[in-house]
N, C-alpha and C positions, 0 to 999 in steps of 0.2 A: 305254430312252434317258434317262429322267428320273433314274434311279439312276446312270447313267454320268456325266451332267452334274453331279449332286450330288457325286459322288466326285471329279471332276476340275475343279470350277469354278475353284479357285485356279490350277491349272495353265493352264487356258484363258485366264483373265483376264490373268495375268502374261505369257502368251505374246503376246497381242494388244498389251499395253502395250509389251512388248519389241520387237515389230515396229515400232511407232510410234517407239520410242526410237532404234533403229538407223537408221531412215530419216531422222530428224532429225539424227542424228550424221553420216550420209552428206552431208547438206546443210550441215553445220557450223552448224546452227541452235541458238541458245542455249536454245530451249524444250526441248531434250533433257533438261536438268537437272530441270525440273519433272516431266516424265513419269517420269524415272528415280527421283525421290523417291517417287512413289506406288507404282511397280513394286517398289522395294526394300522398302518397308514390308510389302507383301503377301508378298514372297518370304521374309521372316523366318518367317512362319507356315508357308508351304509347305515350306521346307527343314527346319524343326524337326520337322514331322510326318513327313517322309520319312527322318529320321535323318541328314541331311547337315549335321552340326553345324558343320563348318568353314565351309561355304557360308552357313549361317545367321548365324554370327558375323560373316562378311565383310560381310553386308548393313548392319550398323551402321556399319562403316567407309565403305561406299558412300554411305550417307545423309549422313554428314559431308562426304564428298567432293563430293556434289552441291551443297552449299552453297559449298564452296571453289571448285568449278569454275564455278559461276554468277558468283561474285565475280571470279574471274580473267578470265572472258570479258567480263563486263559493264563492269568498271571498269579495263580495260587502258589504260595510257598509254604512248605512244611515247617516243622519246628526247627529243623536244621538250617532253615533259610534258603534251601535249595528249591528251585522251581519244579513243580511236578503237577500231575493231574489232581484236581480238587476231589477229595473223597466224599462219598455219601455218608452223612452222619444224621443223628437224631436232632430234632428241633430242640434247641437249648432251653432249659427250664426257665432261665432268667428272662427270656423273651415272652413267655406265655402270658403272664398278667398284663404287661404293657400293650401287647398286641390285641388281647381280648378287649381291653378298655378302649383302645384306639378304634377297633372295628365297630364297637357299639356306638361310639361317638360319631364316627363317620356315617354309619347307617342312619342314625337319627337325624343328623344334620342334612344329609343329602335327601332323605325322605321329605323333610320340612321344606327344603329348597324346591324340590320338584312339585310338591303340592301347592306351594305358595306362588311360584314364579313361572311354571310351565303348564302345558296342557296335557301332561303325561297322565294316562289312565292306569298305569301300573307302578306308582311311585315306590311302594314298599318292596316289591319284588326286584325292581330295577336297582334300587339303592342297596338292597341286601347283597345281591351278587357283586355289585361294584365294590362295596365295602370289604367283603370277604376276599375279593380278588386282590386287594391291596397287599394283604399278608401272604396270599398264595404265590404271587409272582416274586415277592421278596424271598420267601422260603425256597422257591425254585432257584433263584440266583445264588442262595447260600448252599444249595444242593442238600437240603434237608429231606429225609425220607418222608416225613409227615405232610409234605406239600401235596402229595397225592390224595390224602384224606380231605384236605381243604378243597381241592379241585373237584372231588366227587360230589361234595355238597353244592358247590357252585354250579357244576354241570347239570345236576338233576333239576335244580330250580330254573336254570337258564333254558334248558330244553323245553320245559313247560311254558315258560315265558315267550319263547320264540314261536312256538306253535300258535299261541294266542295272538301274537303280533304278525302272523302270516310271513314268517321267514322260514319256510319249510326245509330248505337245504341245510341251513345253519342249525336248525332244530335237530335234524337227523345227525349232524356232525356231533352235537353235544350229547346225544344219546349214545353214540359210538364212543365218545370221550369217556363216559362213565365206565364202559366195559374195559377200554384200554387202560384207564386209570387204575382199575383193580389189578390188572396184570402188571402194570407199571410199578405199583407198590410192591408186589411180590418180587419182581426182577431187581428193583433197587435195594430191597432188603437183602437179597442174595449178594449183590455187589458190595453192600456195606459189610456184611459178615465176612466175605472173602477178603476185603480190604483190611479188616481187623485181624484176620488170621495172618496175612502177609506182614502186617506191622509187628505182630507178636513174634513171628518167626525171625524177623530182623533183629 
């Protein structure tokens, strides 16, 4: 047992942090960014040791986005210029085409880099989840409802990938993520509609 825990302690720790993270995300709590910062720092070590180089590199972007997300949520100002809680809104249409193109380019580029310069045996899946996560974390920082749909796609593929790469606890976490993401989408949609009603009433 001790040997098992020693071998998987990073997996277990980041799994527990990840559970706290997504529950805070479900509640739309700003504290998710602090938990995310710690989790991602540990994930850098975990993914590097497991040969998931694209995921490892992605964590540096995640860390930067935790700072961005915290600022976007903490210091949001409404049309009146008064600071208030950032509302849940739809993914803006003007961003759909640019982010689609950027995601495809990132996916292709990272897949080529992994195939050419690393010993990764899962270059397409690893680079896919990494590329899609770029837009996912950005959409979360902007508090867009559709960020949940992006994460559902990422979580399904990641769960399968981590089972294959023998990261069992993390794989279980991502399976749970899928379920929570579905309920998170429903909850955030209600928050968005309630916010729109309050704005209309004002």
